[in-house]
RODO-2510 file (C-alpha; in nm, 4 decimals, decimal comma):
residues 301
     n   res          X          Y          Z
     1     x    -2,1613     0,8634     2,3541
     2     x    -2,0854     0,5289     2,5243
     3     x    -1,7567     0,4277     2,6829
     4     x    -1,6456     0,2107     2,3908
     5     x    -1,6828     0,5039     2,1527
     6     x    -1,4851     0,7224     2,3913
     7     x    -1,2098     0,4589     2,4055
     8     x    -1,2097     0,4317     2,0254
     9     x    -1,1686     0,8087     1,9909
    10     x    -0,8967     0,8270     2,2569
    11     x    -0,7013     0,5457     2,0897
    12     x    -0,7187     0,7194     1,7522
    13     x    -0,5899     1,0461     1,9038
    14     x    -0,2939     0,8578     2,0523
    15     x    -0,2233     0,6821     1,7214
    16     x    -0,2420     0,9957     1,5072
    17     x    -0,0911     1,2349     1,7615
    18     x    -0,3542     1,4933     1,6740
    19     x    -0,7149     1,5762     1,7571
    20     x    -0,7641     1,7082     1,4043
    21     x    -0,6245     1,4010     1,2258
    22     x    -0,8189     1,1704     1,4582
    23     x    -1,1393     1,3585     1,3751
    24     x    -1,0666     1,3351     1,0019
    25     x    -1,0027     0,9602     1,0069
    26     x    -1,3095     0,8963     1,2218
    27     x    -1,5324     1,1228     1,0144
    28     x    -1,6361     1,3281     1,3182
    29     x    -1,6087     1,6962     1,4140
    30     x    -1,2962     1,7927     1,6053
    31     x    -1,5152     1,9251     1,8865
    32     x    -1,6699     1,5803     1,9297
    33     x    -1,3255     1,4208     1,9579
    34     x    -1,2079     1,6784     2,2114
    35     x    -1,5250     1,6445     2,4193
    36     x    -1,4998     1,2645     2,4203
    37     x    -1,1413     1,2725     2,5487
    38     x    -1,2275     1,5270     2,8177
    39     x    -1,5221     1,3133     2,9308
    40     x    -1,2987     1,0050     2,9414
    41     x    -1,0362     1,1847     3,1507
    42     x    -1,3085     1,3005     3,3907
    43     x    -1,4469     0,9461     3,4133
    44     x    -1,1131     0,7796     3,4952
    45     x    -0,9901     1,0706     3,7097
    46     x    -0,6529     1,1050     3,5364
    47     x    -0,4883     1,3199     3,2740
    48     x    -0,4418     1,0946     2,9717
    49     x    -0,2942     1,3320     2,7132
    50     x    -0,0261     1,6001     2,7263
    51     x    -0,1302     1,8790     2,4907
    52     x     0,0965     2,1438     2,3363
    53     x     0,0446     2,3792     2,0435
    54     x     0,2350     2,1359     1,8181
    55     x     0,1605     1,7874     1,9430
    56     x    -0,0555     1,5602     2,1528
    57     x     0,1167     1,2748     2,3365
    58     x    -0,0073     1,0278     2,5970
    59     x     0,0960     1,0726     2,9574
    60     x     0,2310     0,7675     3,1441
    61     x    -0,1244     0,7006     3,2634
    62     x    -0,2458     0,7563     2,9094
    63     x    -0,0034     0,5018     2,7632
    64     x    -0,1188     0,2367     3,0096
    65     x    -0,4840     0,3231     2,9494
    66     x    -0,4336     0,3142     2,5709
    67     x    -0,3380    -0,0553     2,5814
    68     x    -0,6620    -0,1363     2,7635
    69     x    -0,8640     0,0748     2,5188
    70     x    -0,7224    -0,1079     2,2172
    71     x    -0,8166    -0,4444     2,3667
    72     x    -1,1668    -0,3269     2,4615
    73     x    -1,2376    -0,1853     2,1158
    74     x    -1,1015    -0,4988     1,9452
    75     x    -1,3160    -0,7236     2,1662
    76     x    -1,6295    -0,5225     2,0881
    77     x    -1,5551    -0,5216     1,7147
    78     x    -1,5040    -0,8977     1,7228
    79     x    -1,8307    -0,9513     1,9102
    80     x    -2,0242    -0,7411     1,6585
    81     x    -1,8554    -0,9141     1,3643
    82     x    -1,9474    -1,2544     1,5096
    83     x    -2,3204    -1,1861     1,4850
    84     x    -2,2836    -1,0203     1,1455
    85     x    -2,1080    -1,3293     1,0096
    86     x    -2,3803    -1,5506     1,1520
    87     x    -2,6360    -1,3414     0,9631
    88     x    -2,4345    -1,3982     0,6477
    89     x    -2,3092    -1,0464     0,5775
    90     x    -2,0387    -0,8013     0,6729
    91     x    -2,0903    -0,4276     0,7133
    92     x    -1,9096    -0,1068     0,7999
    93     x    -1,6410     0,1239     0,6601
    94     x    -1,3238    -0,0335     0,5181
    95     x    -1,0260     0,1953     0,4480
    96     x    -0,7693     0,0498     0,2062
    97     x    -0,4610     0,1889     0,0326
    98     x    -0,3112     0,0447    -0,2887
    99     x    -0,0255     0,1244    -0,5268
   100     x    -0,1618     0,3604    -0,7903
   101     x    -0,1404     0,1418    -1,1020
   102     x    -0,2610    -0,1735    -0,9261
   103     x    -0,5566     0,0272    -0,8025
   104     x    -0,6373     0,1649    -1,1467
   105     x    -0,5570    -0,1294    -1,3728
   106     x    -0,6465    -0,4337    -1,1609
   107     x    -0,8622    -0,3486    -0,8603
   108     x    -1,0967    -0,0746    -0,9874
   109     x    -1,2231    -0,2726    -1,2900
   110     x    -1,3013    -0,5715    -1,0641
   111     x    -1,4650    -0,3758    -0,7796
   112     x    -1,8251    -0,4346    -0,8967
   113     x    -1,7760    -0,7996    -0,8009
   114     x    -1,6654    -0,7086    -0,4468
   115     x    -1,9440    -0,4519    -0,4042
   116     x    -2,2038    -0,7039    -0,5192
   117     x    -2,0728    -0,9654    -0,2750
   118     x    -2,0526    -0,7208     0,0181
   119     x    -2,3162    -0,4491    -0,0343
   120     x    -2,3000    -0,3336     0,3297
   121     x    -1,9277    -0,2501     0,3205
   122     x    -1,8475     0,1132     0,2456
   123     x    -1,5058     0,0988     0,0796
   124     x    -1,2751     0,4007     0,1039
   125     x    -0,9991     0,3349    -0,1484
   126     x    -0,6797     0,5398    -0,1532
   127     x    -0,4056     0,4970    -0,4142
   128     x    -0,0457     0,6078    -0,3690
   129     x     0,3057     0,4705    -0,4167
   130     x     0,4444     0,6504    -0,1120
   131     x     0,4777     0,4818     0,2293
   132     x     0,1737     0,5268     0,4509
   133     x     0,1234     0,4943     0,8254
   134     x    -0,1858     0,2829     0,8866
   135     x    -0,2676     0,4165     1,2311
   136     x    -0,1977     0,7834     1,1583
   137     x    -0,4087     0,7750     0,8423
   138     x    -0,6832     0,5549     0,9855
   139     x    -0,6341     0,2691     0,7380
   140     x    -0,7439    -0,0902     0,7872
   141     x    -0,4970    -0,2444     0,5412
   142     x    -0,2530    -0,1555     0,2630
   143     x    -0,1205    -0,3497    -0,0361
   144     x     0,2495    -0,3064    -0,0985
   145     x     0,4976    -0,4370    -0,3555
   146     x     0,8617    -0,5083    -0,2756
   147     x     1,0772    -0,6115     0,0175
   148     x     0,9173    -0,5428     0,3532
   149     x     1,0879    -0,3651     0,6400
   150     x     1,0169    -0,4427     1,0039
   151     x     0,7147    -0,2244     1,0736
   152     x     0,5295    -0,4211     1,3401
   153     x     0,2555    -0,4967     1,0869
   154     x     0,1149    -0,8350     0,9920
   155     x     0,1830    -0,9351     0,6295
   156     x    -0,0366    -1,1664     0,4250
   157     x     0,1528    -1,2806     0,1156
   158     x    -0,0452    -1,2377    -0,2049
   159     x     0,2214    -1,3715    -0,4418
   160     x     0,5136    -1,2432    -0,6498
   161     x     0,5045    -0,9950    -0,9375
   162     x     0,7055    -1,0783    -1,2505
   163     x     0,8982    -0,7995    -1,4237
   164     x     0,9805    -0,7281    -1,7874
   165     x     1,2498    -0,5232    -1,9603
   166     x     1,0858    -0,3034    -2,2249
   167     x     1,1613    -0,0156    -2,4609
   168     x     0,9789     0,1669    -2,7377
   169     x     1,0355     0,0762    -3,1054
   170     x     1,1698     0,4299    -3,1637
   171     x     1,4302     0,3890    -2,8886
   172     x     1,5423     0,0503    -3,0219
   173     x     1,5673     0,1898    -3,3755
   174     x     1,8151     0,4506    -3,2484
   175     x     2,0154     0,2399    -3,0010
   176     x     1,9780    -0,1161    -3,1305
   177     x     1,8310    -0,4199    -2,9546
   178     x     2,0526    -0,5482    -2,6702
   179     x     2,1115    -0,9220    -2,6908
   180     x     2,2871    -0,9712    -2,3555
   181     x     2,3359    -0,7547    -2,0431
   182     x     2,6900    -0,6810    -2,1624
   183     x     2,5415    -0,4884    -2,4562
   184     x     2,3797    -0,2362    -2,2220
   185     x     2,7035    -0,0614    -2,1243
   186     x     2,8988    -0,1407    -2,4417
   187     x     2,6384     0,0043    -2,6795
   188     x     2,5555     0,3097    -2,4683
   189     x     2,2028     0,2169    -2,3662
   190     x     2,0139     0,4427    -2,1240
   191     x     1,7221     0,3926    -1,8880
   192     x     1,4330     0,5959    -1,7555
   193     x     1,5577     0,5817    -1,3988
   194     x     1,3166     0,5201    -1,1115
   195     x     1,3544     0,6878    -0,7714
   196     x     1,1729     0,5092    -0,4891
   197     x     0,9128     0,7287    -0,3139
   198     x     0,9853     0,5283     0,0023
   199     x     1,3534     0,6172     0,0435
   200     x     1,4551     0,8458    -0,2443
   201     x     1,7026     0,5888    -0,3765
   202     x     1,7465     0,5543    -0,7522
   203     x     1,7067     0,1865    -0,8356
   204     x     1,9794     0,0073    -1,0311
   205     x     1,9173    -0,2082    -1,3363
   206     x     1,8947    -0,5708    -1,2176
   207     x     1,8941    -0,9176    -1,3653
   208     x     1,9326    -1,2773    -1,2528
   209     x     2,1865    -1,5071    -1,4157
   210     x     2,2884    -1,8556    -1,3048
   211     x     2,1114    -1,8060    -0,9738
   212     x     2,2971    -1,4822    -0,8914
   213     x     2,1674    -1,1251    -0,8823
   214     x     2,3578    -0,8699    -1,0915
   215     x     2,3189    -0,4908    -1,0917
   216     x     2,4248    -0,2123    -1,3275
   217     x     2,4080     0,1631    -1,2703
   218     x     2,2560     0,2363    -1,6090
   219     x     2,2589     0,6119    -1,6858
   220     x     1,9581     0,7952    -1,8187
   221     x     1,8322     1,1380    -1,9236
   222     x     1,5446     1,1501    -1,6753
   223     x     1,4642     1,0174    -1,3269
   224     x     1,1037     0,9776    -1,2100
   225     x     0,9296     0,8724    -0,8885
   226     x     0,6095     0,7179    -1,0253
   227     x     0,5460     0,4106    -1,2385
   228     x     0,2914     0,6045    -1,4443
   229     x     0,5500     0,8633    -1,5473
   230     x     0,8207     0,6023    -1,6048
   231     x     0,6029     0,4150    -1,8531
   232     x     0,5041     0,7404    -2,0255
   233     x     0,8724     0,8347    -2,0649
   234     x     0,9500     0,4893    -2,2010
   235     x     0,6701     0,5243    -2,4583
   236     x     0,8261     0,8581    -2,5578
   237     x     1,1517     0,6781    -2,6400
   238     x     1,3601     0,8113    -2,3511
   239     x     1,5066     0,4776    -2,2419
   240     x     1,4691     0,1211    -2,1213
   241     x     1,2662     0,0372    -1,8110
   242     x     1,2072    -0,2611    -1,5833
   243     x     0,8413    -0,2801    -1,4933
   244     x     0,5811    -0,5278    -1,3641
   245     x     0,4507    -0,7475    -1,6435
   246     x     0,0833    -0,6649    -1,5795
   247     x     0,1677    -0,2945    -1,6164
   248     x     0,2729    -0,3133    -1,9810
   249     x     0,1231    -0,6372    -2,1155
   250     x    -0,1351    -0,4555    -2,3358
   251     x     0,1349    -0,2180    -2,4640
   252     x     0,3619    -0,5080    -2,5585
   253     x     0,0724    -0,6900    -2,7276
   254     x    -0,0126    -0,3781    -2,9296
   255     x     0,3503    -0,3178    -3,0307
   256     x     0,3774     0,0176    -2,8541
   257     x     0,6523    -0,1331    -2,6372
   258     x     0,8915    -0,4217    -2,7056
   259     x     1,0224    -0,6758    -2,4550
   260     x     1,4031    -0,7085    -2,4520
   261     x     1,6519    -0,9332    -2,2735
   262     x     1,3784    -1,1828    -2,1731
   263     x     1,6335    -1,4228    -2,0199
   264     x     1,7781    -1,1501    -1,7970
   265     x     1,4921    -0,9991    -1,5987
   266     x     1,4912    -0,8613    -1,2451
   267     x     1,3697    -1,0942    -0,9675
   268     x     0,9964    -1,1135    -0,9130
   269     x     0,8824    -0,8774    -0,6337
   270     x     0,6779    -0,9942    -0,3329
   271     x     0,3262    -0,8538    -0,2945
   272     x     0,1779    -0,8351     0,0560
   273     x    -0,1378    -0,7115     0,2219
   274     x    -0,0433    -0,5399     0,5491
   275     x    -0,2646    -0,4742     0,8489
   276     x    -0,2058    -0,3738     1,2121
   277     x    -0,0891    -0,6317     1,4626
   278     x    -0,4227    -0,7062     1,6271
   279     x    -0,5425    -1,0080     1,8118
   280     x    -0,8700    -0,9934     1,6186
   281     x    -0,8880    -0,9140     1,2479
   282     x    -1,2166    -0,7564     1,1436
   283     x    -1,4441    -0,9505     0,9134
   284     x    -1,4281    -0,6590     0,6686
   285     x    -1,0516    -0,6961     0,6293
   286     x    -1,0834    -1,0742     0,6086
   287     x    -1,3421    -1,0418     0,3316
   288     x    -1,1302    -0,7943     0,1358
   289     x    -0,8089    -0,9947     0,1819
   290     x    -0,9724    -1,3121     0,0512
   291     x    -1,1150    -1,1297    -0,2499
   292     x    -0,7814    -0,9595    -0,3267
   293     x    -0,5956    -1,2878    -0,3078
   294     x    -0,8232    -1,4402    -0,5690
   295     x    -0,8077    -1,1323    -0,7910
   296     x    -0,4284    -1,0961    -0,7817
   297     x    -0,3779    -1,4684    -0,8465
   298     x    -0,4574    -1,3913    -1,2100
   299     x    -0,1630    -1,1479    -1,2313
   300     x     0,0980    -1,2826    -0,9891
   301     x     0,3188    -1,5896    -0,9666
***
């Protein structure tokens, strides 16, 4: 194993805080990771990691050495990518995470196009609506919907996602069709409430009117933490929901769901591709980001 590989392994151990997680994200045996770190410590003549039964943390020397390792690995990756680009192709493993329904409804059906354009990229695609830590889980980039918090990551804006208010015909037959937001409370309407997997907060009903944002704590018989379940509950007639337009467009076209209050929708949500703050962005991520931007342009505003 060369020094760059040892530095790559050491950096991943620092980022994940675990020999086991580092081995999993690198696709290598744990023994290989442990041996590489021991060899690196012997080479530099310093203890780089403090090991306990519960955690692995860098020593002061290890923290300083980690910064150099990250730069060395990034420089080598950039040098290799340079020659790959000159040969007209990009190769290697690309680990991406997407929101579940975007992954299933938009990205997966279009993936043959990406695979055909980049046959030497091995794509590892994860889908989840929960927050993920790129470094701990060994990800190259993640796509996220909604307001971003300061995470130290670089964000590439993909666009904004329009939302619709929808309900099932059975629900509207029982409760009536609201004509204005005032009808929601007055006529006893209910919602399938959504609890954010990121912070556990139940989201309020929102709409824009005359340039101002309004909210209403609309009650409901059930609270869910996934878009898939929220739409299923809406189809079952359990209440109104606010949902991305792409998510329910076929259901509205087929009549299984009905759009309501079209003039009073929630603000469009930003969609961003996030990746670590690196001086050099790999050609694999650049290729995927460009492809995603073109793909999502068909569904975003």
